[in-house]
C-alpha positions as CSV (number, residue, x, y, z in Angstrom):
1,M,0.0,0.0,0.0
2,R,1.3,3.4,-0.8
3,R,2.0,6.0,1.8
4,W,-1.0,8.1,1.0
5,G,-3.2,5.0,1.5
6,I,-1.7,4.4,4.9
7,W,-2.2,8.0,5.8
8,L,-5.8,8.0,4.6
9,L,-6.5,4.8,6.6
10,A,-5.0,6.4,9.7
11,V,-7.1,9.5,9.3
12,I,-10.3,7.5,8.8
13,A,-9.5,5.3,11.9
14,G,-8.8,8.4,14.0
15,I,-12.1,10.0,13.0
16,V,-14.1,6.8,13.7
17,I,-12.4,6.2,17.1
18,G,-12.6,9.8,18.1
19,S,-16.2,10.2,17.1
20,G,-17.2,6.9,18.8
21,G,-15.4,7.9,22.0
22,A,-17.1,11.3,22.0
23,W,-20.5,9.7,21.4
24,L,-20.1,7.1,24.2
25,S,-18.9,9.8,26.6
26,L,-21.9,12.0,25.9
27,R,-24.3,9.1,26.2
28,A,-22.8,8.2,29.6
29,G,-24.6,11.3,31.0
30,L,-23.6,14.3,33.0
31,G,-20.0,14.3,34.1
32,A,-18.6,17.2,36.2
33,G,-21.0,18.5,38.8
34,A,-23.3,15.5,38.6
35,T,-25.2,14.7,41.9
36,K,-27.5,11.8,42.8
37,S,-30.5,11.7,45.0
38,G,-31.9,8.2,44.9
39,P,-32.4,7.3,41.2
40,W,-32.4,11.0,40.2
41,V,-29.3,12.7,38.7
42,T,-28.8,16.4,38.3
43,S,-25.9,18.7,37.6
44,S,-25.2,22.1,39.2
45,L,-23.6,23.1,35.9
46,T,-26.8,22.6,33.8
47,G,-27.8,26.0,32.5
48,S,-24.7,27.6,34.0
49,T,-22.1,29.7,32.2
50,D,-19.6,27.5,34.2
51,A,-20.7,24.4,32.3
52,D,-17.9,22.5,30.6
53,L,-18.2,21.5,26.9
54,R,-19.2,17.9,27.8
55,T,-22.1,19.1,30.0
56,R,-23.3,21.5,27.4
57,A,-23.2,18.8,24.7
58,T,-25.0,16.3,26.9
59,V,-27.7,18.9,27.6
60,A,-28.0,19.7,23.9
61,I,-28.4,16.0,23.0
62,A,-31.2,15.5,25.6
63,G,-33.0,18.4,24.1
64,L,-33.1,20.6,27.1
65,L,-33.3,24.4,26.9
66,A,-31.6,24.6,30.3
67,L,-32.3,27.5,32.6
68,S,-30.0,28.5,35.5
69,A,-30.4,26.6,38.8
70,K,-32.1,29.6,40.4
71,E,-34.8,29.4,37.7
72,A,-35.1,25.6,37.3
73,I,-33.3,22.5,38.4
74,Y,-33.6,19.3,36.3
75,F,-33.5,15.8,37.7
76,N,-33.3,12.8,35.4
77,A,-33.9,9.2,36.3
78,E,-32.9,6.3,34.1
79,E,-33.1,3.7,36.9
80,D,-35.6,2.8,39.6
81,S,-35.0,3.3,43.3
82,A,-33.4,-0.2,43.5
83,G,-30.8,0.9,40.9
84,A,-32.2,-1.2,38.0
85,P,-32.5,0.4,34.5
86,L,-36.0,1.6,33.7
87,D,-37.8,-0.8,31.3
88,G,-40.9,0.3,29.5
89,R,-42.3,-3.2,29.5
90,C,-42.5,-3.1,33.3
91,R,-44.9,-1.4,35.7
92,Y,-43.5,1.1,38.2
93,R,-45.2,3.0,41.0
94,V,-44.0,6.6,41.5
95,T,-44.7,8.1,44.9
96,G,-43.7,11.3,46.6
97,S,-44.6,14.7,47.8
98,D,-44.3,18.0,46.1
99,P,-40.7,19.2,45.6
100,K,-40.2,22.5,47.3
101,A,-40.5,24.8,44.2
102,R,-42.9,27.3,42.8
103,W,-44.0,24.8,40.1
104,W,-42.8,21.3,39.1
105,S,-43.5,18.7,36.4
106,L,-42.5,15.1,35.8
107,T,-42.2,14.0,32.1
108,L,-41.6,10.6,30.5
109,Y,-39.2,10.4,27.5
110,G,-38.2,7.5,25.3
111,A,-34.6,6.4,24.7
112,D,-34.5,8.9,21.8
113,H,-35.1,11.8,24.2
114,F,-38.5,12.5,22.7
115,L,-42.0,12.1,24.2
116,V,-43.4,8.6,23.8
117,T,-46.4,8.5,21.4
118,N,-49.4,7.0,23.1
119,P,-53.2,6.8,22.5
120,A,-53.9,8.6,25.9
121,Q,-51.8,11.6,24.7
122,R,-50.4,11.7,28.3
123,F,-46.8,12.7,28.6
124,S,-46.4,14.2,32.0
125,F,-47.9,15.1,35.3
126,H,-47.4,18.4,37.1
127,M,-48.2,19.8,40.5
128,R,-51.8,20.6,39.6
129,N,-52.8,17.4,37.7
130,V,-50.9,14.6,39.5
131,P,-53.1,12.0,41.2
132,R,-53.1,12.8,44.9
133,T,-53.0,10.4,47.8
134,G,-54.9,11.0,51.1
135,N,-51.8,12.3,52.9
136,G,-51.3,15.2,50.4
137,G,-48.6,13.3,48.5
138,F,-49.0,11.8,45.0
139,A,-48.8,8.4,43.4
140,F,-49.1,7.1,39.8
141,D,-48.0,4.3,37.7
142,V,-45.6,4.3,34.8
143,A,-46.4,1.3,32.6
144,P,-47.1,0.1,29.0
145,S,-50.9,0.1,29.7
146,G,-53.2,1.3,32.4
147,E,-56.7,2.7,33.1
148,G,-57.9,6.0,34.2
149,D,-55.8,9.1,34.8
150,G,-53.3,7.6,37.2
151,W,-50.6,6.4,34.8
152,L,-48.0,7.6,32.3
153,P,-47.7,5.3,29.2
154,T,-44.3,4.0,28.3
155,G,-45.4,2.6,24.9
156,G,-43.7,-0.6,25.9
157,Q,-40.3,0.7,24.9
158,A,-37.3,-1.2,26.3
159,H,-35.8,2.0,27.7
160,F,-37.2,5.3,29.0
161,A,-36.3,8.1,31.4
162,L,-38.2,10.4,33.7
163,T,-37.3,14.1,34.0
164,L,-38.4,16.1,37.0
165,R,-38.3,19.9,36.5
166,A,-38.5,22.1,39.6
167,Y,-39.0,25.8,38.7
168,N,-37.8,28.4,41.2
169,P,-36.7,25.7,43.6
170,D,-36.1,26.2,47.2
171,P,-32.5,27.4,47.8
172,A,-31.9,24.2,49.9
173,I,-32.5,22.1,46.7
174,I,-30.0,24.2,44.7
175,G,-27.4,24.1,47.5
176,R,-27.7,20.3,48.2
177,P,-29.6,18.5,45.4
178,D,-28.4,15.2,46.9
179,R,-30.6,15.8,49.9
180,A,-33.7,16.8,47.9
181,H,-36.8,14.8,48.8
182,L,-37.7,13.4,45.3
183,P,-40.2,10.7,44.2
184,R,-39.5,7.0,44.7
185,I,-39.7,4.8,41.6
186,E,-40.5,1.2,42.5
187,K,-40.9,-1.7,40.1
188,V,-44.2,-3.4,40.7
189,S,-44.1,-6.1,38.0
190,C,-42.5,-7.0,34.7
191,A,-44.0,-8.7,31.6
């Protein structure tokens, strides 16, 4: 093989390896500043001018238009409270109490970071429409099928994620998101 052929092969291999490594790194989630609270992950750098390039790229891939932490904090869950990956073929029970914020919502996204198409046209709950329990908390199912208003459809997808947005959160949540009282996600059954 001529020199230019070896050079071209090396350039192509470098592009493939570099692009693949970058893709895997971004798909791995938030890096610097990432904090966990149960199954929920957030980053203090999301929406911040201090965000590094990896955090900015991860946020861009997930489709967020991120506000600063003072305005909104975003928690993402890709696993249940026991640490197992969320599986859209299973049924989960999400329970909790209102996060300390002016307004909050909890939205289900497919593996492609888009809303999951479903006949019920239900994609999220928020503080005013979430099914309430007798003690002032809330509880609903996340499952491929259900009845009534107390469930978010997964569409039976193998992978999904839940995103909790808290707008104008309490300063304690901003300062210590790892101590935030966030909903539990418990697997009930699996098909």
